[in-house]
N, C-alpha and C positions, 0 to 999 in steps of 0.2 A: 084116611090120610096115613102117612108113615108114622110109625111109633117113634118115641123119643130116642130109642136105642139106635135107630138107623141114621140119626142126624150126625153129620160130620162136623167137627170143629176145625177151624182154620189153624194150621200149625199144630203144635202140641202144647196147650197151655198147662199141662200137668207135668212138664219138666222145666227145671230152672234153665235160664239161658246158659249155654255152655261156653267156656267152663267157668264154674264158680272159682273165685279167687280167695285163697285162704289168708288169714291174718290173725292178729291178736288185738282184742279190744283194749283200748286204753281208757276211754271214758265215753259215756253218753251224756249229752247236755242240751239245754234248750229244747228238750223233748225230741226234736226231729234231726239232731246231729249226733254223729258218733265219730270219734277219732280212732283209727285202726292202723296198726303197724303191719305192713306187708312183709313177705318173706325176704324181699331184697333190701329191707331196712327203711324204706320210705314210709312216712306217715301220711295217710290220706284222710280227708273228711268225707264220710259217707252219709247219704240220706237215710234216716231211720223212719220208715213208714209205719209208725205205730203211735197212736194217741194215748194208749193205756199206760199204766204204771210200769208194765213189763217186770213186775216183781218176780225175782228168781231167774230172770232171763238176761241179766246184764252183769254177771260177775266180772270184776276187774281182772284183766289178764286172760280171759277166756278165749278159746279158739273160736273164730267167727269166719263166715264165708260171705263174700260180696258178689253181686252181679255188676257188670259194667255195661253202660249204655254208650253207643257211639253217636247219640243225638247231640249235635253241636249246640242246640238251644238249651240244653239242660245245664243248670248251674253246677250241679254235682254229678259227676259221671258214675259214681259208685252208689249202689243201694245195698244196705245191710239185709241179708236174707236169713241166714242161719246162725245159731250159736250152740256151742257145746255146753250144756248146763251142768253136766257132770260127766265123768268119763264114759264115752261111748253113747251118751244120750243127747239127742239133738232136738232143738225147737226152732220153728220158723217164726220169725218176728215180723214178717211183712204182712200186715193186715189188709193189704190190697188183694191177697190171694184167696182167702176162705170162700168168698162167694163163687168164684170160678171153680174152686175145688168141689163145692157142694153141687153146683150145676152139672159139672162133668160126671160126677158119681151117679147122679140121678139119670142123666141122659144115657149113660153106658150100662144102666141096669144093675149097678152094684148096690143099690138101696132098694131091696125088695118091698119095703114098706111103702115106697113111693113109685112103684112100677105101674105102667098102664096109662100114664097121662100122655097126651099127644102134643101138647104145647107147653113151653116154658118161657115165661117172660120175666124180666128183671126190673127192679126199681119202679114198681107200679104204685101209684098213689092210692091210699086207702085210709079208712078209719076216721074216727071223730077227733083224734089228736094230730091229724095231718101228718101221717107217717108215710114211708115208702117201704113196701115189702120187698125183701131180697129176691125171692123167687115166687112166682104165681104159676102153679101147675093147673092146666085145664084140659078138657077133652077126654075125661075118663068115662068108660062105659058104665061103671057101677058107682063111682065115688064122686062127691061134689068137688068143686075146685079146692085145691090145697094152697093155703097161704103159709109160706115157709120163711121163717126168720132165722138167719144164720149167725152164729156166734163163734168166736175164735177162743180156744182154750189152750193156754200155755202155762198156767200156774200149777206147780206141783209142790206141795208143802212137805209131805213125807213121801218116800219112794212109792210110786204107783198110784197115788191119790191126787187126782186133778180137781181143781176148783174153778168156778166161775161165779162172779166176776173177780178181777184182781184189784178193783177199786170200786167205790160207790158209783152206781150207774143209774142215774135218773132216766136216761134214755132207754136202758134195758128194762126198767120198771114199766115205762110207757109201752114198750113193745109187748110185754106180757099182757097188759090191759087190752091192747088192740087185738091180740090173738084170742083172748077170752071173748071179746065182742064178736069176732068172726064166727066162733063156735055157736054163740047165742043166736046168730043170724042163719044158722043151718049150714055153715061152711065147715071146712076142715082146716085146722090150724096146727102147725108143726114148729117146734123149736128144735133147730138142727145145730148141734155142737160139732164144730170141726176141730178135732184134737190135733194140734200141730206140735206135738211133743211126744217123742218116741218112748218115754218112760211112763206115761200115764195109762193106767189100766182100768180106771173107772172115773166118772165125773160126778162131782157133788156140788150143791150150792154152797157158796162161800158165806155162810151165815155170820162168821166172825168178821167179815169185811163189809157186807151189805145185808143186814138182817132182813130189811124190808124186801129185797129181791128174793131171798129164800122163802119168805112168807108168800109172796105173790106167785112164785114158781109152783109151790105146792098147791095153792088155790087154783092155779091154771090147770094143772094136771088133774085135780079132782073135778074140774069143770069140763074136761074133755080135750084139753090141748095135749097133743102127742109130743113126746120128747125123744129125740134120737141123738146118738153120738157115734161118729166114725173117725178113725185115726189115720193119719197120713203115713206113708212108708218113706220117711225122709232119709233114713240111714240104712246103709248096707249092714250085713251081719258083723263086719269088723268095726262098726261105729262110724265109719267114714260116710260123707254124704252120698246118697244114691242118686241124687238129682230128681227123685220121684216125688211129686206132689199128690199123686192119686190117693184117694181115701180107700184104704184096703181092708180095714179091720173094724167091725162094729165093737163098741165098748159099752158097758152098762152105765146107766145113770142111776145113782143111788140117792134117794130123797130122804131115807131114814136109816140111820146106822143101828 
C-alpha cells in the first residue's frame, strides 16, 4: 500500500481560514465566549473553542485574531484562533486543531519517530477505562501499532518554559494509565505534545498544577511510553500571524530539571 506520506489531505487544514480578522480581547467568560473589539470599532462575541483554563492566554486588551464562518446555522460567526501573549509571541487557543496538526505532521513525514506507518485512524475506542485514542497508526513493517495521545500546550510560565497541564486533568491522568496498559500489551504508546505557542522552547510537566499528572507521566516514560513535542509555526519573523498551523520544530520534553 501507499505510505502515509503520499496521502493527500482535502484542502489545507494546516492553514487558518483566510484572512484572520484582528481585534482586541475585551474579556473571556462562561468559558466558551469572548468579547472582541474589531478594528472598525465594533464589538463582537466570538466562540472560544477551549475547555481549559487558558492560563496565560487571555490577557485583557491583548491582540487576538478570529476566523469567520459563513455557515448561516452557526449562532456565532466568529471563532477565536490566536492571541498575542506577549510582544511578538503567539498562541493558538483553538483546541479543535491539535489532532489535525499532529495527524498532518505524521502523514507528511515531519515526525521521523513515527515514520513508516501505512494507516492512520482517529478516535478509535480502546482501553479498560473506555477511552478513545486520538491517532492509531498501523501497518509498519518493523514496529507494532502506535497509540498516539495528542495534548495541546499553551502554558508558558517563564519565557521559553512550557508546561502541561494548565489545570488539574483527571482525563489526562486516565490517558496516561491507558497508554501504559498498551505498552504492557506489547503495543507502542506515544504522548504527543502539540506546542501551539511560539515562545515555548521546552515542555515540562506542571507539577505545581497537577502533581499526580507529573508522577504518572514519569512512571509512564519509565514504563516505555514515548513522549514527543513539536511546535507550530504560527508567527512570521515579525511576530504577525503566518497563517501556518504546521508543526515545524521538535522541542525537548524535560522531566527532571
